N, C-alpha and C positions, 0 to 999 in steps of 0.2 A: 297554169294549167288552162287549156283552152276548153271552154264549155260549148256543149253542143247547142247551136242556134235554136234548134227545136225545144230546148228546155228554158229558153229565156221567156220571162213573163210577157204576156201580151200587153199592148198599151192600155193604161188605165188600171191594170191590176197593181201597181205600185202602191195603191191606197192601203194594201195590207201592211205595209211597213209602219203605219200609224199604231199598230197594235203589236207590242213586243211579244206577248204570249199568243202568238199566231197558232191556230189549230192545225194539226197535221192533215196532209191531203190523203185521200182514199188510197192512192198507190203507196204512199209512205206507210199508212197504217197496215196495208196488207203485207208490205214487205217486212215490217218489223214483227208482225204476228208470225209469219213463215219462219223467219230466222229464229225466232224465239223457240217455236216448236222443234225445229231441226237441232238447235243447240240442246235443248232439253232432252230430246230422244238420244242424241249422241253422248251427252254426259251420262245418262242412265246406263246406256250400253257399255261405256268405258268403265264405269263404276262396277257394273255386274262382272265384267271380264276381269277387272283387277281383283275383286273379292274372290271370284272363282279360282283365278290363277294363284293367288296367295294361299288359298285353302288346299288346292292341289299339291303346291310345292311342300306345305307343311306336312300333309299327309304322306307324301312321297318320302319326306325325310324321316318320318317315324317309322314307315314300313321298312325303309332300308336298314335303319338302326336295329329294328328287331330282327330282321333277316340275318344281318351280319353277326349280331350277338348270339343268336340260336345256332348259326352254323359254326361258329367258333366254340360254342359250349359243347356241341356234340362231336367236335373234332377228336380223332384218334390220338392217343397219347396225352390228352390234357390231364386225365386223372393220374396217369403215372408221373407226369411232371409235377403236379401238386404234391405227390408223396415224397419227391426228393428234398434233400436238405436246403437247396437253394432253387426254389421255382422260378424266380425272376430271372436266372441266368438262362433258363431254357425258353421261358415264355416270352420275355421281352423282344427278342428278335423275330419270333413268330408273329407276335401281334403287330409289329411295325410292318413287316412285309404284307400281312393280310389287310391292315389298315389302308395302305397305299393302293393295294389292288382293289379293294372293295369300294374306294372312293368316300371313305368316312374320315372324320377328323380324329378320332380316338377310339381305342379298343382297350379296356381296363379289365384285368382279371384280379379278382380279389377273394379273400377267404370269406368264411362265413361271419366274421366280425367286421367286415368293411374295410380291411387293410389291403392296400393295393399291392399286387405282385408286378404289375406292368402299368406304364403310362408313357404318352409321347414326350412328356417332360420328365426326364429321369429323375429329377430332384423330388418328384412327387411320389416316387415308389417308396413304399413302406409307411405312407401317410393314409389318414382316414379318407375314405371315399367321400365325395360331395354328392349328396342325393339320398334318396329314399330307398332302403333295401328291405324293409320289413315284408312288403308284399312278395318280393322275390324269394325271401327265406321260407315263405309259406307255400312256395312252389308256383308263383304266378309270374307272368311276363308283365313288366311295369315300365311305362314310358311317362316322361315328365320333361319339363323345361326349367333348368336350374342356372344359376350363375356359378359356373365352375372354374377351374384354373386356367381354361382357354377362353373364358368369356362367357357370354350367354349361350347355353348349350341346349339342344333337343337330344335326349339319350333314352336309351332302352336298357333295362336291367333284366337278365334272365338267369334262372337257377341252373346249377350243375349238380345233377343228382349222383349219389354213390353208385347206383346201378344204371348204366347208360341205357338199357333196354326197358326200363321200367320207370314210368312217370309216378310222382307221388311218394318217391322214397325219401331218403335223407338228403338234405342239401348240404354238400361239401364245399361248394365255392360258388361264386357269382361272376358273371361276365357281363360288361356294359359297353355298349358301342353307341356312337352318336356323331352328330355334326353340330358345328356352331351356327348360331343364328345369322352371323355375317355371311357365311357361305350359302346359307339357304336363301338369305335376302338377295344375294347376288345372282342366284338363279332367276329369282323373280324379276330382278332389275334388268336382266338380259332379255327377258320376255316383255317388259314394259314398253320399250321403244316401238316394237312391232304393234303393240295394242294401241299405243297413242297415234302412231302414224296412220294406222288404219282408220282410226276414229277422225283424225284430222282430215283425211282425204274424203271421208264421207260427208263431214260438215262443209268442206269446201265445195263439193259437188252440189250439195243441197242448197247452199247460200247462192251460188252461181245461178242456179235455176231460179231461185226466188227473186234474185236481182233482175234477171231477164224479164220475168213476169211483170214485176213492179215498173221497170223502165218502160215497158210497152203501155202499161196502164197509165203512167204518168204522162207519157207523150199524148195519149189519147184525151186525157182530162185536163192537160196543161197544169198539172200540179194542183188543181182546185177540186173541192168537194162541192156538192149541191148547196149545203147550208153556207158555206163560205162564199160562194159565188153570189148567193142572194144578199148576204150582208154587205159584200163588196159593193154591189150596185146600189144598195140602199144608201150607204155611206158616200158613194160617189155622187149621188144626186143631192144629198144634204149639203156636202161640201161645196159642190159646184155652184149652187144657188145662194149660199150663204157667205161666201168668201168676198172680202172687199178688194176683188181684183177681177177684171173682166177677162173672160175666156171665150175665144172664137175658134172653130174648127171648120176649115173648108176642104172641098175635094179638089181634084185635079182640074175640073172644069170650071172653077170659080163659084160654086154653089155652096151656100152656107149650110153646114150640117148640124152645128150645135152653137148656141150663144146663151150664156148664163144671164141671170138677172142684172148683174153689174154692168156686163157688156151692153145690154140693151139700154141701160140707163145712161151710160157715159156716151154711147154713140147715137142715142135717141132712135133706136130701132123699133118697129112695130112688134106687137106680141106674136105674130105669126111669121117672123122673119126666117125661122128654119125651113130650109127646103127652097128658098128663093135664091136667085142669082144675085151676086153682089151689086151689079148695076141696077137691079130692080128694087133695091131697098130704098125707101123714101127716109129722108132726114140724115142719111149717111153723108159725111163731108166728102167731096170729090177727091181730095188729096188722100184722105184715108182709104177710099175705095180703090184708088190707084195703087196704094201700097199693099192692100190685101191681095189684089190680082196679080201683083208683080211676082210674088213668091220668093223674093229676095230675103236673105236672112238679115235680121236687124237685133241690135242689142242696145237696150235703154235709149232708143231714139225719142226725142221729145217732138211731138206734133201739136199744133193748135187745133182744137176742135170747138168752134164757138168761142166761149169764154173761158175755156178750160185748157190746161197744159196736160197732155197725155204722154205717158212714157210707154213705148211700144216695144215688145219683144216678139219676133217671128221666126219660126223654125219649120222646116219641111218634115212632114210625116212620112215614115217608111215602114208600113205595116207588113209588107211583103219583100222588103229589100230594096224597094225603088220608090222614089218620090210620087205620092199620090194625093198630095194636098199640103195644107199648111196648119199649124197650130199657133195661135196668136194670144198673147197675154197683154192686158192693158191696165195701167195704174194711173190714178188721178194725182198729179203731183202739185196742184194748184196750192193747196193749204200747206204741203210740205215745204214749198219754196219760201213761204212766209216764215214758217217755224225754223227752217234751215238758216235764214238771215239772222233771227233772233238768237238762235243757238250760237251762231259763229260770233255774234257780238258778245254774248255771255262767256264764251270760251276765252276770247281775248281779254276780257276783263279779269277772269279768274287766272289767266296766265300773267297778267300784269301784277295781280296781287301776290301770286307766287314768287315772281321774279323779285318784287320789292322785299319779300320776306328773306330771300336768299341774298340779294345784292345790297340792301341797306343795312348798315351795322356791321360791316366786315372789319372795321377797326373800332378802337375805343377812343377815337378823336372826334369831338364835337363838330368841328368845321367839315371834316371829311365825311362824316355821316350825313350832314346837311346837304352836301353836294351830292352825295349818292342818292338821296331822295329826289333831288331835282332831276338828275340824270336818268333815273329809272322811268319817270313819267314822260319823258321827251323821246320820241314824237308820238308814242302810242296812245297817250291819253291827252295830252295838251301840247300846244306849239311851244309855249314858254312856261317855265315854273321858276318862281322865286321863293326862298325860305328866309324868313326874318326871325332872329332869335334875340331874346333879352340878354342884355350885357351880363348879368350875373351868371347865366347858363354858360357863357363862353368861358368864364373864369372858373366854372366847376361849382358855383354856388346855387342854391335853390331860391328862385324868385319868391319873396315873401308876400307880394301883392301884385295884382294885375296892373301892368304898366303899358303905356302905348308907345313908349320909345324903344324901338327895336333896332338891331344892326342887321343889315342884309349880309347873310352868311353863305347862301348858295343861290346860284343862278345857272340856268341851263335853258337852251332854246334851239330852234331849227336854224336861226341865223343870229349873228352877233350884233347887228346894228339896230336892235330893238330899243326904243327910247325909255326903257324901264330904269329905275335906280340901280346904279352899279353896285357890285360886291363891296363891302366895307362901309357903305353909307349908313349913317344913323338916322332913322326915320321915326318922327314923331307924328303918329296917325291921329288925325282929328276925330272927335266922338262921332261925327257924322259918316265916317267911312265904314264900309263893311268889315274891315279888318278890325277896327276898334270895337265895333258891336259884337264881332265874333269872340274877341278876347273877353269881353264882359259877360256874354251870355254862355259862352263854351259851345255854341253851335255853329256849324258851317252855314255859309250864305251863298246863294246863287244869284248872279246878276247876268241875265240873258241878254241885256242890250246895254252896253257901256255908254252909248250915246244919250241914253236916258237914265242917267244916274247921278243926280245932282250932288248927293252927299259925297260920292267919290270924286267928282270934279273939284269940289271945294278944298281938297287936300293940296293939290298943286295944279291950278287951271291950265298954265302953258304946257306942263308935261302931260296932263290929261289929254289935251287936244292933239299933242303929237302922238300919243299912244293910239288914239282913235284914228287919226289920219294915217297911221302906219298900217291899220287893217285889223287891229285886235278889237274884237266885237263882244267877247263875253268872258266872265270871270267866275271862278269859284274860289272863295277864301274860306280856309278851314283852320281853326285854332289847333296848335300842336300841344297836346297835353299828355301828362303821365301822372298817375296817382292823384288825379283831380287837380293838378296844379298846371297852369298855362305856361308853357316854355317859349312859345312864340306863335308864329302864324305861317301858313303855306299858301301861296297864291297860284292858281292854275289859269293860264290865259290861252285863248284860241284866236287864231286870225284866219287860218285857211280851213280848218275843219268846221262842221256845223256847230252852231251854238250849243252850249251846255244844256242838259235837261235834267229833270229829277233823278233819272237813274244815274247819271253821272255824279250827282251830288252824293249819292250813297256810296259810289266807288271812291270818291275823294275822301270821304270821312274814314272809310275803312283803310285806305292807303295811309292817311295821316296818323291814324290810331297805331297802326303797326310801326310806323317810323318813329312815333313818340317814345315808345318803349326803348328803341335803340339809342335815340338821343339822350334819353335820361340816363340810361346805363353809362354812355360815354361821359356824361356830365359828372356822374358819381365817380367814375373812374378818374376823371381828370382832378377832381377834388382829393380823392385819396392819393393819387400820384403826386400831387403838389404837396400834400402833407408829408408824404413819405420822403420826398426829395428835400424838403425844407429841413426835416428832422436829420436826414442823412448828412446834408452839407453842414449843418450846425454841429454834428458830432465829428466830422472830419477836421483835421488841422486846417486853419485858414491861411496863416502866414508861417512858412517855415523858417527856422532860425538860420542866421548867417554863421557858417562854420568855416574854419580853415581846413578841416580834414577833408571835407567833400564839397563839391559844387552839384546842387540838386536841381532837377526839374521833374515835375509831376503832372499827372492828368488823371481825371475821374470823370466817368460818364455813367449815369443810371441807365438801366434797362428801360426799352420802350414799353415792355409789357408789366413793369412794376420795378420799383426800387429794390435792390438786393442788399447784400451785407458785405460788400467789398470795402476794404479800408487800408490806409497806409499811415505811416507816421515816420518822422525823422526826430530822434531824440538825442540831444547833446549829452555826453558821458564825460566825467572828469578825466583828465590826463590826455587831452587832444584825442579823444575818441568819440565815436558817434554810432548810435544804434539805428539801423534801417529795418523797418517792419512793414510787412504787407500781409493781408489776411482776407479770408472769405468766409461768410456765414451762409449756410444752405438756406435757401428760401427767398421769398420776395415780400415787400410791404413793409408795414410799420414794425411788425415783430422782428424781422431781419435787421431793419435799421436800428431798433433799440438794442437788440442783441449785439450788434457791431459795436454800439457805443460802450456797453459794458465791458466787451473784451479790450477795446482800445484803452479805456481807463485802467483796467487791470494791468495791461502791459506797461502803462506809464508808471503805475505804482511799483510794479515789480522791478522795472528798470532803475528806479531811484535806489534800489537795494544793491544795484550793481552786480546782479547775478549773471553767471555764465549762460550763454544762449540755451544750452540743453537743460539746465536746472530751471531757467525761467519758464521754458515750455512745460516742464513737468509740473510746476506750480499752477500754470495757467490750465493745464489739463485737469488738475485737482479742483480748481475753481469751477470749471464747466461741469464736472461731474456733480459738484455740490449744488450747483443751480438747478440742474436736471432733477436731482433727488428732491430739492426742495419744491419743485413745481410739479412733481409727479403726482401729488394728491390734490392739485388745484383743479377748478372747474374748467379751465381753458385747455383746449387741445394743444395749444401753441405757447405753453408756459416755458418750456425749456429750450435749450439750444440744440436743435435737431442735429446739427453737425457744423463743424467749423475746421478750417485749415488755417496755418499760420507759418510764416518764415521770419526768423529773427536773425539779424546779421549784425556783428559789432566790428567796425573797422577802426584800427589803431594807427594814427598818423605817425607815431613815432617808429613802430616796428614795421609798419605797412603790411601788416597781417589782418585778414578778416576772418572771424570765426562765425560759422553759419550753422544753424540748426533748423530743421523744419518739421513740421506736423502734418503730413499728408499734403503739403502744398507743392506747387511747380517749382523746380529748381531755378535759381537765377542764371541769367546770361552774363558772361564776362567778356568784355571787349577790350582786348590787349592794345597797347599803344601802336603796334604794327598792323592793326586792323584785324587780327585773328579773333574769331568769335568762338567761345567755348561755353558749353553747358555742362558744368562739372557733375560728376556723379556723386550726390551726396546721400547719406542715410535718409530714407524716405521718412520714416516715423509714421505713427498712426494719426489719424485725425483726432482732434481735440474732443474729449468726452468719452472715449471708449475705455481708457483706464487699463492698467495692467501691462502697457507696452513702454520699454524705456526709450528715451530720445538721445540721439547721439549728435555730436557736433563734429565739424571738420574745418581745417584751417586752410585758408587760401592766401597765397603770397601775391599781393597786388603791387606791382610797381606804380610809380606816379604817372597820372595820365590815364589809368585804367578806369573803364566805365563798368559799374555794376548795375545791371537792369533787373529790377524785381517787378513782377506783373501777376495778374490773376487769369484764370483760364477763360474768362470772357473775352480776352483780347485774341487768344489763338485758336479758340474752338468756336465753330459756328455750324449752322445747318448745312451750309455749303461745303465745309471742309472739316476734316478731323484734326486732332491735335498734332499728329506727326506733320501733316502738311502745313499747320500753322507754325510749327517750330521751324520748318524749312524757310518759310517766308520771313520769320523773325530774324533768322540768321543773315539772310540776305539784306534785310533792312539795317542791320546793325553793323555790317561789314565796312565801316568808314570811321576810322579813329580820329579823323580830324574835325569832326563835328563837336559843337558844344552839347551839353546835355538837353538844352531846349531844342536844338536842331534835331538831335537824335530822336527826341520824343515826337516831334512833328513827323519825321520820316517813318517812324514805326506805326503812328496812327494812320498815316496816309496809305501805308502798304496793307495794314491788317485789320483796321477798324471796320466792323460790319456796318452796312447802311442802317439797318435797324437791329441793333444788338438785342439779343433775347437775354443776355445776363449782363451784369455790371461789368465796367472795364476800369481797372485801376492799373496805372503805370508809374513806376518811380525809377528815374535815371540819376545815378550818383557818379561823378568823376571824382576820383581820389586825388588827394594831394598829400605830400610828406612834409613833415614839420623840419625845417632846415637844421642841419647838424650843429650850427653855431648858436641855435636857440635851445639847445639841450645840454644840461650840465648834470654829471652824475658822479658821485663819490662813494667809496666804501668807508664805513665808519668802524673804527676799532671798537670792540665790545667793552668798553670801560668808561666810566663817568667823565674822566679827564678829557675825553675826545670831543666833548661838546663844544668847548670853547674854541677849539681848532677849526671845527666844521662851520661854527658861526663866522669865523674870520674869512674863510675861503668863499663862503656863500656870499657874504657881503661884497667881497672883491668882485665876483661874478655879476652882481646887481649893478655895481658901479660901471662895469664893462658894458652892461647892456643899456646904461642910461636910466636905470630905475633906482636912483639914490633915494627918491621919496619913499620907497617901499622898504628900505633897510630896517627901520625901527620895528615895523610890524613883522616883517619876515624873520628878523632876528629872534623875536619872542616866540613866534610859531615854531621855528626849527628847534629852538632850545628846548621848548616843552615837548615836541613830538620826538626828538631824538632821546631826551631824557627818559621819557615813558617807554620808548622801545628798548633801551638798555636796562631800565629798572624792572619792567613787567614783561618784556618780550624775550626773544631768544636770538642767537647769533644765526646768520650773519644780518648786519644792519647795513642798509644802503640808503642814500639820499639822492632824490633827483629833482631838479628845478626844470620847469618847462615855461618858456616864454612864448605865448600864443596870444590870443585875444585876452587872456587872463594870465596872471602868474600863478602857477601851480607848484605847490611844495608837496612832494611825496617822500614818505619815509617808509622803507620796507624793513620787515624783520621776519624771523622764522617762526614766529609764534602765531596760532590761530585763535588766541583769546580776543574777545570782542571788546573795544574800549566803550565807556559809557560816561555821558556828560553828567557831572556831579556838581550840584549846587552846595558849596561849603557854607556852614554856619559861621556866625560871627566869631565864635571863640575857636574854630578849627584853624590849625597852622598850615595845612595844605588842602589839596582837592580842587584848586581853582585853575589848573593847568588847562583843561579842555574848555572850560568856560572862557578863559582868555582867547583861546585859539577860535571859538565860535564868535566871539566879539569882533576879533580883528579880521576875520574872513567873510567873504560873501557867502560862501557855504563850505562845509567840510564833511568828511565821512570816512568810511573804510570799505575796502573791498578784498575779497580773499583770492589767493593764487594757490597753484598747487604746492608752493614752497612756504606759504605763510599768508601774510596779509600786508595791506598797504594802507597807511593812514595818509589822507590827501587834505589839503586846504587850498582854496582859490581865492585870490585877492584881485580886485579889480585894477586895471592899469590906470595911471594918472592921466587926466585930460591933456592932450597935447597942446591945446590952445592955451592951458593954464601954465604948463611947465616949459613950453617952448621945445625946439628940437633937441634931441638927445646929443 
């Protein structure tokens, strides 16, 4: 919207904006008053017309109703129709025709009891009339407004006399006619637009006239009233002479029209300067005079006026639309220049402290944190920075006392050839050095001139001279403390900047104080991490057993952010079998490591029972639930096993079958001898500790040379990739069957191991072997005691064939006892198997599930010493159950080849 230029405020009147509650101008007040009067008069007129119209419409409705009712009551033939047997048949058509012609909504004829003979709604005929009939029965005409069958109605009730020519006689019937309020209101509503339109036109004309008058008055007074103009000029004068900014106004001829007190002070103008020409003003700087007379526009130009720096802004004034002079503002920036310099220095220091808070302590590594502290202060605060920490701090321990032997951990500078002690140097500061004093007192020290610092020079005179000759001139040394304990010292050196001062000392103390907390946190984390790693590694298997069934390679790496609960194990089982286990406990730290140790111990114990994988996981799940329930009432929030997964596989080198069960763990990878990589779909099972979910096992047929790869999710999952992508990379890394387990392990780690793993990584690679057929002997045993002797004979012959004659005596006794027990206490079928591996294994199968028990016979007992003899002759013995019964087994160590010679 374009505003009329004549309505713009004149120069100087903008002072009114200082008051938000600005009083209205005279023109505005007059306009508002005129409009209010017009609107009030128009509203009154409209209200009167509306009330009058509504009254006239209502009166018209009553009058019409009475007229129609009286006309029909005096109509010829009405009384004769009333005397007929069925008055409604005659009167109903007549009333409907009359109602439509008369423009009413209903005509009702009723008897003197109020029962209708006619009605616009035929279902209302014969029913009681709704309204008052007592006055009409008395011979009166009565009008009223009632809620009838057609809605809200205005109706008139007139009597029908027995003698039509004589009023006041007997009333034989009544006639009612009327209109509904809706139709009456419709008449009024049809009249209302005309009323409102006429009123609106009147208001518009009156408002337009008032606006024209107010516009002309506003143009003449420029929107101001007398009181407002007086206040404006009073405020203008007060502000003009009290503001800390010089104001000058000149005309087109170079004459000074206005100069406030600040302008006179800054430009050294005489008191009577107004009215004089610029060239005639004494004390005015010539360059400033030339600028004022030039009339050119300037924005924040800096000019010298004696010993002051003045910032000048100049604009042309256009009171009548053309340049007729200039308006100049002047500010003294001499003090602001000094304050600006100090503020900029303070801003840089605050920025340095902020960056130190963000950039120091990004990791929980002590050495990295020390280097970050050195880097953040160069070159903004110092030219060179060195950080020296106590030896226990680097190991994660807390210094017990103040020591002067520190190791240089961080160093940074604007150049690399400074002759300071290098990183890694162990420094023993002398008591005379500021570093040693700072460690003792706990306060930072400032050395403004290193050439005059004999205590510092005494530490290493040749190196001190080289440092001074290099150009390093000042030093701030601040002890690095946390919780009142000195962790080391930080040295700030300057060579190109101005020497350090007291303000820099405060900044250095603040900077080092913030970094001290980060280094102490890193130190404490280093200690906790080292303890957790030590505990984790002590709980993991150190040396895996040598087995004929598999060739194993393994790898374990704790997470950088904290040791987790990943673990693995290889457990030898009887009968040329081996158990491969890998698991993961949720969480990190000592609790996770300890929980892992408990689970590994439990698996070792359960595996000694030679349980199937699914049953072993079920018992392990019960154990985890028991631990959680037992710790639920403890004080620690980390008492139970928050969650754990496990995969348990048993490989049989005789049958070359692998039985696998898992509890929420990643499935293994199978690398076939032809290089094909499979990840079999195994029943997942729920994680340990949930309870109520069964575990299922699956059998894999693994030919000789197949590699079985077990791993934890920390290997394939990382921030930069998801599990699916990790599995693709794992398949690619495993697609080489010609590698040994060690080579496969290295290739997988090179392909998938994250640079900084956020979770533990456990990897177990097992290449399967098969027990040669010529080292397996198996016989079916007839279910009768006489078969024992024959089985001893064939078994001893097989031992002679294998070159194990030294084991014939013990093996004969073991087999004799085991077969006899199977026939006496077991069930058919009975089978004997000998396995010649790293040990000689004797296995007796029978169809009974009864469990044998070692019995210590008394002196007078004649039997019960069989299993005792088996235990004495065997390295170990035991029983395991199969779907068809059980197996009693016994292992005997092989004779030393050096003692027996070649077979």
